ZAMARGU-4260 file (C-alpha; in steps of 0.2 Angstrom, whole numbers, plus 5000, padded with zeros to 4 digits):
<rodrens>
0) 4999/4998/5002 | 5003/5017/4996 | 5006/5030/5009 | 5005/5051/5009 | 5011/5061/5022
5) 5001/5077/5025 | 5004/5091/5034 | 4993/5106/5040 | 5004/5121/5032 | 5008/5129/5049
10) 5022/5111/5051 | 5036/5126/5042 | 5045/5112/5033 | 5056/5119/5020 | 5052/5118/5002
15) 5065/5105/4998 | 5059/5093/5011 | 5041/5095/5003 | 5046/5092/4988 | 5058/5078/4991
20) 5046/5066/5000 | 5031/5072/4991 | 5023/5079/5007 | 5005/5086/5004 | 4999/5101/5011
25) 4984/5108/5017 | 4985/5128/5020 | 4976/5138/5036 | 4967/5153/5033 | 4975/5170/5038
30) 4962/5184/5040 | 4970/5202/5039 | 4952/5214/5043 | 4937/5206/5036 | 4947/5196/5020
35) 4952/5179/5021 | 4969/5174/5013 | 4978/5156/5010 | 4992/5154/5019 | 5009/5152/5005
40) 4995/5156/4992 | 4991/5172/4993 | 5000/5177/5009 | 5016/5177/5014 | 5025/5179/5031
45) 5031/5197/5024 | 5012/5204/5017 | 5008/5198/5036 | 5021/5212/5041 | 5016/5226/5031
50) 4997/5225/5034 | 5003/5226/5052 | 5018/5236/5054 | 5013/5246/5036 | 4994/5248/5036
55) 4989/5245/5058 | 4979/5230/5052 | 4976/5213/5064 | 4979/5196/5057 | 4975/5181/5065
60) 4974/5163/5058 | 4957/5151/5056 | 4956/5133/5058 | 4957/5121/5043 | 4937/5116/5042
65) 4928/5099/5043 | 4922/5103/5024 | 4938/5107/5019 | 4948/5095/5027 | 4935/5079/5019
70) 4939/5088/5002 | 4957/5089/5003 | 4961/5070/5011 | 4946/5063/4996 | 4958/5072/4983
75) 4974/5063/4990 | 4967/5046/4994 | 4963/5031/4982 | 4960/5014/4983 | 4979/5010/4985
80) 4983/5025/4995 | 4982/5028/5013 | 4984/5045/5021 | 4991/5052/5037 | 4991/5067/5042
85) 5000/5077/5055 | 4989/5092/5063 | 4994/5108/5071 | 4991/5103/5091 | 4975/5101/5096
90) 4982/5112/5110 | 4985/5126/5099 | 4968/5127/5088 | 4954/5115/5082 | 4963/5109/5066
95) 4965/5093/5074 | 4948/5089/5081 | 4942/5094/5064 | 4954/5084/5053 | 4946/5071/5066
100) 4929/5071/5062 | 4932/5073/5044 | 4945/5057/5042 | 4930/5049/5051 | 4920/5045/5033
105) 4935/5042/5025 | 4944/5024/5029 | 4964/5023/5026 | 4965/5042/5032 | 4974/5042/5048
110) 4975/5060/5061 | 4990/5063/5071 | 4991/5077/5084 | 5007/5084/5085 | 5003/5091/5100
115) 5016/5105/5095 | 5018/5120/5082 | 5027/5124/5068 | 5043/5115/5065 | 5040/5105/5082
120) 5026/5097/5070 | 5036/5098/5054 | 5047/5086/5064 | 5034/5074/5065 | 5031/5076/5048
125) 5046/5072/5041 | 5049/5056/5053 | 5033/5051/5045 | 5039/5053/5027 | 5055/5043/5032
130) 5046/5028/5041 | 5035/5027/5024 | 5048/5028/5012 | 5056/5012/5023 | 5040/5004/5019
135) 5031/5005/5039 | 5014/4999/5039 | 5003/5016/5043 | 4998/5008/5059 | 5017/5008/5065
140) 5018/5022/5059 | 5005/5032/5067 | 5011/5021/5084 | 5030/5028/5081 | 5024/5045/5080
145) 5011/5046/5094 | 5025/5041/5105 | 5038/5053/5097 | 5024/5067/5100 | 5028/5067/5117
150) 5048/5069/5114 | 5048/5084/5104 | 5053/5102/5111 | 5051/5117/5104 | 5050/5136/5110
155) 5051/5151/5103 | 5063/5167/5109 | 5050/5183/5103 | 5059/5201/5101 | 5043/5208/5101
160) 5026/5209/5109 | 5015/5219/5100 | 5010/5205/5089 | 5002/5194/5103 | 4997/5209/5110
165) 4984/5212/5094 | 4980/5195/5094 | 4975/5196/5113 | 4987/5185/5121 | 4996/5198/5131
170) 4990/5213/5138 | 4995/5231/5132 | 5005/5233/5149 | 5014/5218/5145 | 5019/5222/5125
175) 5025/5240/5134 | 5035/5235/5148 | 5044/5221/5137 | 5047/5236/5123 | 5054/5249/5134
180) 5065/5235/5145 | 5071/5225/5132 | 5063/5210/5138 | 5064/5195/5125 | 5052/5182/5131
185) 5055/5163/5128 | 5037/5154/5124 | 5039/5134/5127 | 5026/5124/5120 | 5023/5112/5137
190) 5012/5097/5138 | 5004/5104/5122 | 5000/5120/5127 | 5009/5138/5126 | 5016/5144/5142
195) 5029/5159/5145 | 5047/5152/5150 | 5062/5165/5154 | 5066/5182/5148 | 5079/5189/5140
200) 5085/5206/5144 | 5096/5215/5129 | 5096/5216/5111 | 5087/5203/5100 | 5105/5197/5096
205) 5109/5194/5116 | 5093/5186/5120 | 5098/5172/5108 | 5114/5168/5113 | 5106/5165/5129
210) 5092/5158/5125 | 5103/5143/5114 | 5112/5142/5130 | 5095/5139/5140 | 5089/5125/5130
215) 5104/5115/5125 | 5118/5117/5136 | 5122/5101/5151 | 5110/5090/5144 | 5111/5072/5139
220) 5094/5069/5137 | 5094/5075/5117 | 5093/5066/5100 | 5106/5073/5091 | 5099/5068/5074
225) 5093/5084/5071 | 5087/5100/5075 | 5075/5113/5065 | 5079/5133/5068 | 5064/5140/5063
230) 5062/5162/5059 | 5053/5173/5056 | 5062/5187/5045 | 5078/5185/5054 | 5094/5192/5047
235) 5107/5179/5038 | 5121/5186/5051 | 5108/5180/5064 | 5104/5164/5059 | 5125/5160/5058
240) 5127/5166/5075 | 5114/5154/5079 | 5119/5138/5071 | 5137/5145/5080 | 5127/5145/5098
245) 5120/5128/5094 | 5137/5120/5087 | 5145/5125/5104 | 5133/5114/5115 | 5127/5101/5105
250) 5134/5091/5091 | 5119/5087/5081 | 5121/5079/5064 | 5108/5088/5057 | 5104/5107/5057
255) 5088/5112/5047 | 5085/5130/5042 | 5066/5133/5042 | 5059/5151/5037 | 5040/5151/5049
260) 5026/5153/5041 | 5009/5165/5040 | 5005/5155/5056 | 5021/5163/5068 | 5019/5180/5059
265) 5005/5183/5062 | 5005/5181/5081 | 5024/5184/5085 | 5029/5195/5071 | 5047/5197/5063
270) 5062/5193/5072 | 5056/5177/5078 | 5068/5160/5081 | 5064/5144/5088 | 5074/5128/5091
275) 5065/5111/5088 | 5073/5092/5093 | 5069/5076/5101 | 5072/5070/5117 | 5080/5054/5118
</rodrens>
């Protein structure tokens, strides 16, 4: 049986990975004011930054609905093709629940709750593709993905909080205090939900270095197979700095740099950077 691996567009995998493994992607919807756009098709992160910073508009994302999932899965599926779809974590969106409802009428479609976001979900998508290429059966892939979902560690450090404020995820006082005091918060994924972790003072570059040290230093529970650096509008110099800092603390066999899509852009804004890796 052939297996098609699928994901929400919020998985933040590189175009090369998506093409190499024939991974299908269903786009989330981005709402700008009263207008709806399709992630990755008629709106990109740079467009979101222009709407927010240039025009003062509010941008948010909307979950993929049951009908959209059903139509999408129906197109992917055939009598000889199983579909394994890895969704944005159920703690962040109703995407997972909607995908489950859509799949109830489609035998051979399997839904996995990534319990993560961005390239944290992308880690599972890539693992699923690797297993599918190695000849695993759908049930075994799903079993391993459900176990692996508990081992994915993901977090972001955010340069500015005004995007979170516009989305109702922090107060005006918190956003203004962070700006005045040059505080860069770390947003962590814990038990499938977002929490605020450590807060770093100073420039974004200094905060990033401290963030990497806090996440990787003196640990023996990290799977060194792969780490994703997911970012929204970070400069090439910042990305090189991040690679160098990572190598000081952990010898990952593979470092993958992925540009974060519209979901991260809309909620966190530019100069957002995250690390996603597996624990042993």
